[in-house]
C-alpha positions in Angstrom: -26.7 86.7 -113.4 -24.7 83.6 -114.6 -23.0 83.2 -111.1 -26.4 83.5 -109.5 -27.7 80.8 -111.8 -24.7 78.5 -111.2 -25.4 78.9 -107.4 -29.2 78.0 -107.8 -28.0 74.9 -109.8 -25.4 73.9 -107.3 -28.1 74.2 -104.5 -30.5 72.1 -106.6 -28.0 69.4 -107.2 -27.2 69.3 -103.4 -30.9 69.1 -102.7 -31.4 66.2 -105.3 -28.4 64.2 -103.8 -29.8 64.7 -100.2 -33.4 63.6 -101.2 -32.2 60.7 -103.5 -33.2 57.3 -101.9 -30.6 55.2 -100.2 -28.9 52.4 -102.2 -29.7 49.5 -100.0 -28.0 47.0 -102.4 -24.7 48.7 -103.0 -23.1 46.1 -100.6 -24.8 43.2 -102.2 -23.8 44.2 -105.6 -20.3 45.0 -104.8 -19.6 41.5 -103.5 -21.7 39.7 -106.0 -19.4 41.4 -108.4 -16.5 39.7 -106.6 -18.3 36.2 -107.3 -19.9 35.7 -103.8 -23.2 33.9 -104.7 -25.0 33.6 -101.2 -24.7 36.8 -99.1 -26.3 36.8 -95.7 -27.2 39.7 -94.0 -26.9 39.2 -90.0 -28.3 41.3 -87.2 -29.6 41.0 -83.5 -32.1 42.3 -81.1 -32.6 42.3 -77.4 -29.2 43.4 -76.5 -30.3 46.0 -74.2 -33.1 44.0 -72.5 -33.5 43.1 -68.7 -35.4 40.1 -69.7 -35.3 37.2 -72.1 -33.0 36.1 -75.0 -31.1 38.0 -77.3 -32.0 36.9 -80.7 -30.1 37.1 -84.1 -31.2 36.4 -87.6 -29.4 35.6 -90.8 -31.1 36.2 -94.2 -30.1 35.3 -97.6 -32.2 37.1 -100.4 -32.2 36.4 -104.0 -29.8 38.4 -106.3 -31.2 41.7 -107.2 -34.6 41.4 -105.3 -35.7 44.8 -104.1 -38.1 44.6 -101.0 -40.0 47.9 -100.8 -40.3 49.4 -97.5 -37.6 47.2 -95.8 -35.5 49.4 -93.3 -34.0 49.4 -89.9 -36.7 47.4 -87.8 -36.5 50.2 -85.1 -37.8 52.6 -87.7 -40.9 50.6 -88.5 -44.3 50.1 -86.8 -45.0 46.6 -85.6 -47.7 46.2 -88.3 -45.3 47.1 -90.9 -42.4 44.7 -89.5 -45.3 42.1 -89.5 -46.2 42.6 -93.2 -42.5 42.7 -94.1 -41.6 39.6 -92.1 -44.1 37.6 -94.1 -42.6 38.9 -97.4 -39.1 38.2 -96.4 -40.0 34.6 -95.2 -41.7 33.9 -98.5 -39.0 35.6 -100.8 -35.8 34.7 -99.0 -33.4 31.9 -100.2 -32.9 31.1 -96.6 -33.7 32.3 -93.1 -32.3 31.2 -89.7 -32.8 32.6 -86.2 -30.4 32.1 -83.3 -31.4 32.5 -79.6 -29.1 32.9 -76.6 -30.8 32.7 -73.0 -30.5 34.9 -70.1 -28.4 32.6 -68.2 -25.8 32.3 -70.9 -25.7 36.0 -71.2 -24.9 36.1 -67.5 -22.2 33.7 -68.0 -20.4 35.2 -71.0 -21.6 38.8 -71.1 -24.2 40.3 -73.5 -21.7 41.2 -76.3 -20.4 37.6 -76.6 -23.9 36.4 -76.2 -25.1 38.5 -79.2 -22.1 37.2 -81.3 -23.0 33.7 -80.2 -26.7 34.3 -81.4 -25.3 35.4 -84.6 -23.1 32.5 -85.0 -26.0 30.2 -84.3 -28.2 32.0 -86.9 -25.5 31.8 -89.6 -24.9 28.1 -89.0 -28.6 27.3 -89.1 -29.2 28.6 -92.5 -30.1 25.8 -95.2 -27.9 27.3 -97.7 -24.4 27.9 -96.6 -23.5 31.6 -96.9 -20.2 32.5 -98.8 -20.1 36.1 -97.4 -21.7 38.0 -94.5 -22.8 41.5 -94.1 -23.0 42.1 -90.3 -24.5 44.9 -88.4 -21.5 46.4 -86.7 -20.2 43.0 -85.5 -18.1 40.0 -86.0 -19.4 36.5 -86.4 -17.1 33.8 -85.2 -17.4 31.6 -88.4 -15.0 30.9 -91.1 -16.9 32.9 -93.7 -15.7 36.1 -95.1 -17.7 39.0 -93.8 -18.1 42.8 -93.7 -19.2 44.7 -90.6 -21.1 47.7 -91.5 -21.9 50.6 -89.0 -25.6 51.1 -89.0 -25.9 48.2 -91.5 -29.6 47.8 -90.9 -30.1 51.2 -92.4 -27.5 50.7 -95.2 -27.9 47.1 -96.4 -31.3 45.5 -97.5 -29.8 42.0 -96.3 -29.1 43.3 -92.7 -32.4 45.3 -92.6 -34.2 42.2 -93.5 -32.5 40.2 -90.8 -33.1 42.9 -88.2 -36.9 42.7 -89.0 -36.9 38.8 -88.8 -35.0 39.1 -85.5 -37.2 41.7 -84.0 -40.5 40.1 -85.0 -39.3 36.5 -83.7 -38.4 38.0 -80.3 -41.6 40.3 -80.2 -43.7 37.3 -80.8 -42.2 35.3 -78.0 -42.6 38.3 -75.9 -46.3 38.5 -76.7 -46.9 34.8 -76.5 -44.7 32.3 -74.7 -43.0 34.7 -72.2 -46.1 36.7 -71.5 -48.0 33.4 -70.7 -45.2 32.4 -68.3 -44.9 35.5 -66.5 -48.2 37.6 -66.9 -47.3 39.9 -64.0 -44.5 41.6 -65.6 -46.0 43.0 -68.7 -43.4 41.5 -71.0 -45.8 41.8 -74.0 -46.0 45.5 -73.3 -42.3 46.4 -72.9 -40.7 43.5 -74.5 -38.2 43.1 -71.6 -36.7 46.5 -71.8 -36.2 48.7 -68.8 -39.4 50.7 -68.8 -40.7 52.2 -65.8 -43.6 49.6 -65.7 -41.1 46.8 -66.0 -38.9 48.2 -63.3 -41.8 48.6 -61.0 -42.8 45.0 -61.2 -39.2 44.1 -60.8 -39.1 46.0 -57.6 -42.4 44.5 -56.6 -42.0 40.9 -57.4 -38.2 40.4 -57.9 -36.6 38.8 -61.0 -37.6 35.7 -62.8 -35.2 32.9 -63.9 -35.4 34.7 -67.3 -34.1 37.9 -66.2 -30.5 38.9 -66.8 -28.9 39.0 -63.3 -25.9 40.5 -64.7 -28.0 43.4 -65.6 -29.6 43.7 -62.2 -26.8 43.0 -59.9 -26.9 46.3 -58.5 -30.6 46.8 -58.1 -30.4 49.8 -55.8 -28.5 51.8 -58.3 -30.8 50.5 -60.9 -33.9 51.5 -59.2 -32.6 55.0 -58.7 -32.3 55.3 -62.3 -35.5 53.6 -63.1 -38.0 55.7 -61.2 
């Protein structure tokens, strides 16, 4: 009976561990304890799109602030992202967004363009960050930093940056870019390679805002798209 009870307890302990909430401030606390004052989370969106800029954000949050509901932007509804975007913009010590256009993406490749967007975001902060938490990347700035795999799901600062970047890009898709190229459905697919987007590309051809390096083998692309 004692062994059975112990096994039940071990099972309960395991369940409690698995169901416990993630600690999204553990990295922030670790580096605050090392005397870093302004820790910026950095993330980008739009890396896999056929159309438009890759967009990055850098966000510095107040020490100890807990933002309820903040998570990887891909896991949130558009309505939830919009609500959290407003909270982040209100509560953050500093927020900056960096953009790199399709022409530059074609010139230097998407990986380097994403890094450049991150660099622009960091350099645009009105408070200089003294440490960076980055979603699985390196930012080319002379600031100490830590790359975190799935950082947008494990750090509140990176999650906040992912939300700001996503909402900033989506609003361009739904506003300025949709108005400029209404035939392509940019507001619907946000530049990603959906069936609708590929059909419109096949019918109308690419715009100046399409990433030619992503479309250079359209015959192969079309076979994949349809």
